[in-house]
C-alpha positions, 0 to 999 in steps of 0.5 A, spaced: 492 627 645 489 627 637 493 626 631 495 632 628 492 630 621 485 629 625 485 637 627 484 640 620 477 636 620 475 640 626 471 647 626 475 653 628 472 653 636 473 646 637 480 646 634 482 651 638 480 648 645 482 641 643 489 644 641 490 648 648 488 641 652 493 638 647 498 643 649 497 642 657 498 635 656 505 635 652 507 640 658 505 635 663 509 630 658 515 634 658 516 635 665 514 627 667 507 628 671 502 626 666 497 622 669 497 615 667 494 614 659 495 621 657 503 620 656 505 622 649 504 615 645 505 616 638 510 611 635 510 614 628 513 621 630 517 624 635 514 629 640 518 634 638 516 633 631 509 633 633 509 639 637 511 643 630 506 640 627 500 642 631 504 649 632 503 650 624 496 648 625 495 654 630 499 659 625 494 658 620 489 660 625 486 667 622 485 670 629 492 669 632 495 676 632 501 677 628 506 678 634 504 672 637 505 668 630 512 671 630 513 669 637 511 662 635 515 662 629 522 664 633 521 659 638 520 653 632 526 655 629 530 655 635 535 649 636 535 645 639 528 646 641 525 648 648 519 644 648 516 646 654 517 654 653 513 653 646 508 649 649 506 654 654 507 660 649 502 657 644 497 655 650 497 662 653 496 665 646 490 660 644 487 661 651 487 669 650 483 667 643 478 663 646 477 668 652 479 663 657 485 666 662 489 661 666 488 662 673 494 661 678 492 654 679 492 652 672 500 654 671 504 647 670 509 646 676 516 648 674 521 642 674 525 641 680 529 635 683 523 631 686 520 629 680 520 621 679 526 619 676 527 615 670 526 608 674 520 611 677 522 613 684 521 619 687 527 622 692 525 623 699 522 630 700 527 635 703 525 640 709 526 644 715 525 639 721 519 642 725 516 648 721 509 647 720 503 651 719 496 651 722 491 654 717 485 656 721 478 656 718 481 657 710 474 657 707 477 657 699 479 650 696 483 654 692 487 657 698 488 651 701 491 648 695 496 654 695 498 654 702 500 646 701 504 648 695 508 653 698 508 650 704 511 644 700 516 648 696 519 652 701 521 646 705 515 646 711 515 639 714 508 639 716 501 642 715 495 643 720 488 645 719 483 647 723 476 642 723 472 648 719 478 648 713 476 647 707 477 640 705 484 639 702 481 633 698 476 637 695 478 637 687 479 644 687 484 644 692 488 638 689 488 642 683 491 648 686 495 644 690 499 641 684 500 634 687 503 637 694 497 635 698 499 628 696 506 629 698 505 634 704 504 631 711 498 634 714 493 633 720 486 636 722 486 638 729 483 644 733 488 649 737 488 645 743 490 639 739 496 643 736 503 640 739 504 643 746 512 643 746 514 648 740 513 656 739 507 658 736 506 664 733 501 668 728 501 672 721 496 678 723 496 685 723 499 689 729 505 685 731 512 685 729 514 687 723 516 681 719 523 684 717 525 685 725 521 678 727 526 673 730 523 666 727 524 660 731 528 654 728 522 650 729 515 652 730 508 653 728 505 659 724 498 661 724 494 663 718 487 666 719 481 666 715 480 670 709 474 674 711 476 674 719 483 673 720 486 670 726 481 668 731 482 671 738 483 664 741 489 662 736 492 669 738 492 667 745 495 660 743 500 664 739 505 665 745 511 666 741 508 672 738 505 676 732 508 677 725 506 682 720 507 684 714 508 691 712 504 694 707 503 701 704 497 701 699 490 704 701 487 697 702 493 694 705 490 687 704 493 681 701 490 674 699 492 669 704 495 665 700 500 670 698 501 672 705 503 666 707 508 665 701 511 672 704 512 669 711 515 662 709 520 666 704 522 670 710 522 665 715 526 660 711 531 666 709 532 667 716 534 660 718 539 660 713 542 666 716 542 664 723 
């Protein structure tokens, strides 16, 4: 992070980019997920006061719309100051001015009970025992990271990936996974190597409506590639059945990460009711 006084010395374009990065760093610091060496470390000013000072610098930006300025002024005036919201709002206004819009994988992960405590420890991850997903030939690192993030957030125990999936350790996978790849158990296996003693079903068109599907208490859901969907071989392996998300649009198509999110929500909802 840069000292607030030095920001005045930067030209407008550089100042905006530096401010956007600073707000992002502050968001991670507030949530307790800042990488080592990037934490807020100024000793002569509190984080709250620092945040107000850099926001006052942003308010002087000639390209900041009046509506955005009023929103920021309202947030600054709140007592106590909602640091996280101010950071997020200010960063997004800056990105709009710069012309860079945040993608899904740029969003800061929401705080929850599994963030590190004050003693630096992380509580044991809670999950539904036996719930797993098999990602078959997912080509996009962003989608792989998204799948891990959803699996972790919704309580899956494990992620299996096929031999031709994008690498979960790819920088873009790690970016969109928001730390979930490091905390989820995962294994790269072929269809034949999947456990034989658990129900296996597929998420694909032409199956049972997701609202009527009887999900197993433990099992593996196969999700297919972005272009081709679930392979014929995987459909044969899915002896428990096929589940389908009903759609009405002309395209009737969903991103694989979005579809998996809907599936996991329905699966968990079913388990909690039965």
